[in-house]
C-alpha positions as CSV (number, residue, x, y, z in Angstrom):
1,M,0.0,0.0,0.0
2,N,2.9,2.4,0.8
3,M,4.4,1.6,-2.6
4,T,1.2,2.6,-4.5
5,R,1.0,5.9,-2.6
6,F,4.7,6.6,-3.4
7,T,4.1,5.8,-7.0
8,A,1.0,8.0,-7.2
9,R,2.8,10.9,-5.6
10,L,5.8,10.5,-7.8
11,T,3.6,10.4,-10.9
12,L,1.7,13.5,-9.7
13,V,5.0,15.4,-9.1
14,V,6.6,14.4,-12.4
15,G,3.4,15.2,-14.3
16,A,3.0,18.6,-12.6
17,T,6.7,19.4,-13.3
18,F,6.5,18.3,-16.9
19,G,3.2,20.1,-17.5
20,S,4.5,23.4,-16.0
21,L,7.7,23.2,-18.1
22,L,5.5,22.8,-21.2
23,F,3.4,25.7,-20.1
24,M,6.4,27.9,-19.6
25,A,7.9,26.9,-23.0
26,A,4.6,27.7,-24.8
27,Q,4.5,31.3,-23.5
28,P,5.1,33.9,-26.3
29,T,8.3,35.9,-26.1
30,Q,8.6,39.6,-26.5
31,A,9.4,40.1,-30.2
32,A,11.0,43.5,-30.0
33,T,13.0,45.5,-27.5
34,W,11.8,49.1,-27.0
35,H,14.4,51.8,-26.8
36,K,13.9,55.4,-25.6
37,G,14.1,58.2,-28.1
38,T,14.3,57.8,-31.9
39,P,16.9,56.0,-34.1
40,S,19.7,58.5,-34.9
41,N,19.9,57.4,-38.5
42,V,16.3,58.6,-39.3
43,R,16.4,61.9,-37.4
44,G,15.9,65.2,-39.3
45,T,13.3,66.8,-41.5
46,W,11.8,64.8,-44.3
47,K,9.3,66.0,-46.9
48,T,7.1,64.4,-49.6
49,K,7.2,65.7,-53.2
50,K,5.0,68.8,-53.7
51,L,1.7,68.3,-55.5
52,K,-0.3,71.0,-57.3
53,V,-3.9,71.0,-56.1
54,N,-6.4,72.9,-58.3
55,T,-9.4,74.4,-56.5
56,G,-11.4,76.2,-59.1
57,S,-9.5,79.2,-60.2
58,T,-6.7,78.9,-57.7
59,S,-3.8,76.4,-57.6
60,L,-2.3,75.4,-54.2
61,T,0.8,73.4,-53.4
62,A,0.5,70.5,-51.0
63,Y,3.1,68.3,-49.2
64,D,3.7,66.5,-46.0
65,Q,6.6,67.0,-43.6
66,V,7.9,64.9,-40.8
67,T,10.5,66.1,-38.3
68,I,12.1,63.4,-36.2
69,G,13.9,64.7,-33.1
70,K,15.8,62.9,-30.4
71,T,12.7,62.2,-28.3
72,S,9.9,63.9,-30.4
73,L,8.2,63.6,-33.7
74,A,6.1,66.2,-35.6
75,D,4.0,65.3,-38.7
76,Y,2.4,68.1,-40.6
77,S,0.5,68.5,-43.9
78,Y,0.8,71.8,-45.7
79,T,-1.8,73.0,-48.3
80,G,-1.1,76.5,-49.5
81,S,-0.5,78.6,-46.4
82,S,-2.5,76.3,-44.0
83,R,-0.9,73.6,-41.8
84,V,-2.5,70.7,-40.1
85,G,-0.7,68.0,-38.0
86,I,0.4,66.6,-34.7
87,K,3.4,66.7,-32.5
88,G,4.3,63.8,-30.2
89,T,6.8,63.5,-27.4
90,S,8.2,60.7,-25.2
91,A,9.2,58.7,-28.3
92,K,10.3,55.1,-28.1
93,Y,11.2,52.7,-30.9
94,A,11.6,49.1,-31.8
95,T,13.7,47.6,-34.6
96,V,11.6,45.3,-36.7
97,G,13.9,44.7,-39.6
98,K,17.1,46.0,-41.3
99,Y,16.8,49.8,-41.1
100,T,13.1,49.4,-40.3
101,Y,11.6,50.8,-37.1
102,V,8.3,51.3,-35.4
103,I,8.2,54.6,-33.5
104,K,5.6,55.3,-30.9
105,V,5.0,58.8,-29.5
106,K,2.7,60.3,-26.9
107,I,0.4,62.9,-28.5
108,A,-1.8,63.7,-25.4
109,K,-2.7,62.1,-22.1
110,G,-3.7,58.5,-23.0
111,V,-3.3,59.2,-26.8
112,Y,-0.4,57.6,-28.7
113,G,0.6,57.6,-32.3
114,T,2.6,54.9,-34.2
115,L,4.7,55.3,-37.4
116,H,6.4,52.6,-39.4
117,V,9.7,54.0,-40.8
118,K,12.0,52.2,-43.3
119,K,15.2,53.9,-44.4
120,Q,15.8,53.2,-48.1
121,S,18.9,55.4,-48.5
122,S,20.6,58.4,-46.8
123,K,18.0,60.7,-48.5
124,V,14.8,58.5,-48.7
125,L,12.5,57.2,-45.9
126,V,9.3,55.2,-46.4
127,I,6.9,56.2,-43.7
128,G,3.5,54.5,-43.0
129,N,0.9,54.5,-40.2
130,G,0.8,52.0,-37.5
131,T,2.8,48.8,-37.0
132,K,1.5,47.3,-40.2
133,N,2.8,50.1,-42.4
134,V,-0.6,51.3,-43.7
135,N,-0.5,54.0,-46.5
136,P,3.3,54.1,-47.0
137,A,4.7,57.2,-48.7
138,K,8.2,58.2,-49.7
139,Y,9.8,61.1,-47.8
140,Y,12.9,62.9,-49.0
141,K,15.6,64.6,-46.8
142,A,14.7,68.3,-46.6
């Protein structure tokens, strides 16, 4: 009788240990490490090519501009003399590929923005929205 109790306890302990090891191995790992600030190789002012926008009898010039600082990011759209955009602070980034980064910034309390940035050359960035690179556009060094 003592032998069956010992065998049952041993089986229970081995099973619990093996099960917990499997559970720990199945946990997802953190895919990216987040760093403070922005990557130094994408800092600076970047602009899209200018487009002519015809509005009836007037013609306006439109372009987008992104300024990436050490810990901040500003994204503005210019149409004629008007400017619309956002400025974010407390930047952090993760490397998701070769010269490819996801940058997150704080826009307001509880509001965050995310940009997907890929450096194609020293004078060209491809910037999209979110982590999935939605609506990518080419930006050129200003």
